[in-house]
C-alpha positions as a printed NumPy array, in Angstrom:
array([[ 22.213,  29.878,  -8.007],
       [ 24.832,  27.762,  -6.208],
       [ 24.748,  23.986,  -6.248],
       [ 23.945,  24.059,  -2.523],
       [ 21.036,  26.423,  -3.073],
       [ 19.748,  24.308,  -5.957],
       [ 19.927,  21.199,  -3.804],
       [ 18.127,  22.971,  -0.986],
       [ 15.401,  24.155,  -3.347],
       [ 14.966,  20.702,  -4.836],
       [ 14.671,  19.216,  -1.352],
       [ 12.035,  21.77 ,  -0.384],
       [ 10.094,  21.122,  -3.599],
       [ 10.113,  17.397,  -2.955],
       [  8.95 ,  17.868,   0.615],
       [  5.969,  19.975,  -0.495],
       [  4.85 ,  17.669,  -3.268],
       [  5.459,  14.639,  -1.095],
       [  2.999,  16.02 ,   1.448],
       [  0.436,  16.531,  -1.318],
       [  1.114,  13.069,  -2.7  ],
       [  0.619,  11.367,   0.629],
       [ -2.604,  13.319,   1.11 ],
       [ -3.697,  12.067,  -2.301],
       [ -3.014,   8.511,  -1.206],
       [ -5.288,   9.036,   1.778],
       [ -8.03 ,  10.575,  -0.381],
       [ -7.974,   7.95 ,  -3.097],
       [ -7.197,   4.774,  -1.208],
       [ -8.607,   5.38 ,   2.24 ],
       [ -5.56 ,   3.775,   3.874],
       [ -6.981,   0.435,   2.867],
       [ -4.143,  -2.06 ,   2.942],
       [ -0.546,  -2.338,   3.96 ],
       [ -0.745,  -2.845,   7.682],
       [ -3.453,  -3.374,  10.245],
       [ -1.959,  -0.397,  12.073],
       [ -2.835,   1.941,   9.194],
       [ -6.608,   1.547,   9.277],
       [ -9.399,  -0.655,   8.024],
       [-11.274,   1.282,   5.339],
       [-11.156,  -0.402,   1.958],
       [-11.247,   0.541,  -1.695],
       [ -9.915,  -0.994,  -4.891],
       [ -6.998,   0.417,  -6.825],
       [ -8.987,   0.428, -10.03 ],
       [-11.508,   2.8  ,  -8.498],
       [ -8.659,   5.011,  -7.373],
       [ -7.08 ,   4.958, -10.812],
       [-10.345,   6.031, -12.441],
       [-10.7  ,   9.013, -10.1  ],
       [-10.033,  12.575, -11.22 ],
       [ -6.492,  13.356, -12.319],
       [ -6.724,  16.242,  -9.869],
       [ -8.094,  14.644,  -6.68 ],
       [ -7.363,  17.574,  -4.385],
       [ -9.361,  20.037,  -6.438],
       [-12.185,  17.487,  -6.722],
       [-12.107,  17.269,  -2.943],
       [-12.455,  21.037,  -2.64 ],
       [ -8.872,  21.906,  -1.807],
       [ -9.042,  25.034,  -3.974],
       [ -5.737,  26.618,  -4.893],
       [ -3.636,  23.659,  -3.775],
       [ -4.299,  20.964,  -6.375],
       [ -2.72 ,  17.578,  -6.024],
       [ -0.233,  16.543,  -8.694],
       [ -1.641,  14.29 , -11.411],
       [ -0.589,  10.657, -11.541],
       [  1.816,  11.585, -14.347],
       [  3.293,  14.327, -12.176],
       [  3.647,  11.883,  -9.325],
       [  5.418,   9.405, -11.615],
       [  7.926,  12.074, -12.62 ],
       [  8.363,  13.03 ,  -8.988],
       [  9.02 ,   9.405,  -8.04 ],
       [ 11.495,   8.93 , -10.89 ],
       [ 13.408,  12.014,  -9.76 ],
       [ 13.456,  10.928,  -6.129],
       [ 14.447,   7.366,  -6.996],
       [ 17.179,   8.295,  -9.506],
       [ 20.126,   8.432,  -7.073],
       [ 19.042,   5.172,  -5.45 ],
       [ 18.731,   3.492,  -8.84 ],
       [ 22.225,   4.71 ,  -9.648],
       [ 23.498,   2.976,  -6.512],
       [ 21.68 ,  -0.21 ,  -7.498],
       [ 23.68 ,  -0.406, -10.729],
       [ 26.724,  -1.376,  -8.711],
       [ 24.813,  -3.188,  -5.956],
       [ 21.723,  -4.753,  -7.581],
       [ 21.054,  -7.17 ,  -4.725],
       [ 20.876,  -4.535,  -2.002],
       [ 17.49 ,  -5.44 ,  -0.517],
       [ 17.095,  -2.366,   1.755],
       [ 17.872,  -0.112,  -1.205],
       [ 15.355,  -1.934,  -3.389],
       [ 12.731,  -1.487,  -0.672],
       [ 13.488,   2.243,  -0.464],
       [ 12.89 ,   2.565,  -4.205],
       [  9.713,   0.493,  -3.961],
       [  8.314,   2.719,  -1.223],
       [  8.952,   5.861,  -3.272],
       [  6.845,   4.436,  -6.099],
       [  4.242,   3.087,  -3.704],
       [  3.766,   6.495,  -2.07 ],
       [  3.144,   8.078,  -5.473],
       [  0.577,   5.52 ,  -6.717],
       [  3.02 ,   3.807,  -9.09 ],
       [  1.992,   0.431,  -7.755],
       [  3.264,  -1.728, -10.611],
       [  6.741,  -0.206, -10.309],
       [  6.597,  -0.545,  -6.525],
       [  5.633,  -4.209,  -6.739],
       [  8.502,  -4.829,  -9.133],
       [ 11.099,  -3.476,  -6.717],
       [  9.529,  -5.232,  -3.753],
       [  9.715,  -8.433,  -5.794],
       [ 13.412,  -7.899,  -6.502],
       [ 14.093,  -7.442,  -2.795],
       [ 12.226, -10.677,  -2.084],
       [ 14.512, -12.521,  -4.476],
       [ 17.266, -11.608,  -2.023],
       [ 15.251, -12.107,   1.193],
       [ 12.336, -14.408,   0.352],
       [ 11.334, -14.805,   4.02 ],
       [ 10.702, -11.052,   4.489],
       [  7.019, -11.246,   5.352],
       [  6.641,  -7.497,   5.918],
       [  7.881,  -6.708,   2.407],
       [  5.83 ,  -9.512,   0.846],
       [  2.696,  -8.19 ,   2.544],
       [  3.388,  -4.7  ,   1.258],
       [  4.01 ,  -6.042,  -2.238],
       [  0.636,  -7.792,  -2.048],
       [ -0.984,  -4.444,  -1.276],
       [  0.608,  -2.907,  -4.36 ],
       [ -0.6  ,  -5.771,  -6.539],
       [ -4.111,  -5.335,  -5.161],
       [ -4.088,  -1.598,  -5.833],
       [ -2.857,  -2.327,  -9.359],
       [ -5.885,  -4.559,  -9.944],
       [ -4.194,  -7.944,  -9.492],
       [ -6.154,  -9.381,  -6.584],
       [ -5.185, -12.962,  -7.465],
       [ -1.5  , -12.02 ,  -7.396],
       [ -2.013, -10.264,  -4.083],
       [ -3.688, -13.32 ,  -2.561],
       [ -0.864, -15.55 ,  -3.819],
       [  1.728, -13.339,  -2.134],
       [ -0.216, -13.278,   1.118],
       [ -0.547, -17.052,   1.038],
       [  3.229, -17.286,   0.668],
       [  3.706, -14.839,   3.558],
       [  1.391, -16.903,   5.743],
       [  3.323, -20.064,   4.919],
       [  6.34 , -18.416,   6.519],
       [  4.46 , -16.713,   9.37 ],
       [  0.951, -18.207,   9.796],
       [  0.055, -15.82 ,  12.62 ],
       [  1.12 , -12.587,  10.917],
       [ -1.668, -10.134,  11.735],
       [ -1.113,  -7.833,   8.773],
       [ -1.094, -10.619,   6.195],
       [ -4.235, -12.138,   7.714],
       [ -5.955,  -8.768,   7.894],
       [ -5.198,  -7.969,   4.251],
       [ -6.168, -11.427,   3.071],
       [ -9.574, -10.913,   4.646],
       [ -9.981,  -7.49 ,   3.053],
       [ -9.143,  -8.776,  -0.421],
       [-11.377, -11.829,  -0.1  ],
       [-14.247,  -9.609,   0.976],
       [-13.789,  -6.637,  -1.332],
       [-12.238,  -8.157,  -4.46 ],
       [-13.651, -11.682,  -4.365],
       [-17.02 , -11.036,  -2.676],
       [-16.155, -13.887,  -0.343],
       [-17.657, -12.745,   2.939],
       [-17.479, -16.145,   4.659],
       [-13.86 , -16.558,   3.589],
       [-12.972, -13.122,   4.911],
       [-14.733, -13.759,   8.205],
       [-12.872, -17.052,   8.65 ],
       [ -9.531, -15.336,   8.036],
       [-10.306, -12.483,  10.439],
       [-11.431, -14.91 ,  13.137],
       [ -8.18 , -16.782,  12.635],
       [ -6.37 , -13.462,  13.08 ],
       [ -8.09 , -12.846,  16.414],
       [ -7.558, -16.412,  17.607],
       [ -3.838, -16.508,  16.765],
       [ -3.113, -12.986,  18.026],
       [ -4.728, -12.908,  21.51 ],
       [ -2.486, -10.019,  22.598],
       [ -3.569,  -7.755,  19.754],
       [ -4.279,  -4.24 ,  20.999],
       [ -7.931,  -3.615,  21.798],
       [ -8.318,  -0.9  ,  19.16 ],
       [ -7.112,  -3.31 ,  16.485],
       [ -9.37 ,  -6.072,  17.756],
       [-12.257,  -3.636,  17.51 ],
       [-11.356,  -2.865,  13.881],
       [-11.375,  -6.54 ,  12.981],
       [-14.59 ,  -7.239,  14.868],
       [-16.327,  -4.348,  13.119],
       [-15.267,  -5.723,   9.739],
       [-16.567,  -9.169,  10.699],
       [-19.901,  -7.62 ,  11.657],
       [-20.07 ,  -5.774,   8.332],
       [-19.229,  -8.897,   6.343],
       [-21.912, -10.859,   8.219],
       [-24.668,  -8.462,   7.209],
       [-26.926,  -9.592,   4.346],
       [-26.331,  -7.851,   1.042],
       [-28.138,  -4.524,   0.924],
       [-28.598,  -4.33 ,   4.693],
       [-27.725,  -1.059,   6.427]])
């Protein structure tokens, strides 16, 4: 097989497994954090990590099983390898560090992803988008306190940032059982972002209504 054919085959293999991996993310994490634009369902990373090593088969996807977390780690390492090689000669390349972080994030390697996001923030500490995404990775890795600390830092730089406020509310509610704290954050989000699209306002208002319900209420 020629080098060109091998490269083409490798690219096709990555594309297929990447589709499965992203589907696995949706199954396990419910598009919980990251950005307000991605949805408002929530679930902890620890619950995701304790799920079946073969989530697609568990979900009834038959002959198309998802890769295991170990498989996804190997896949991420392979995909990230050429970028990591570039970083050897350009270790402070923030966009490159973010690319690597997102490869690991997409394959559930949240600790690795957070590490590369953190390195990019050493270069651009005011990058609120990256800091918010790093906070999501920390949360999924079970470090809710670390996630809250990163979101607090993001909000120091941009107090009205809708995504940071949204995620702060989710973590306070889900990880800290702090319904009143979450509601206060979400109300702050709505107050400071009056031009937020109606569908996003509806998401936040629904979460506020859920958090206001007494424990055990339907």
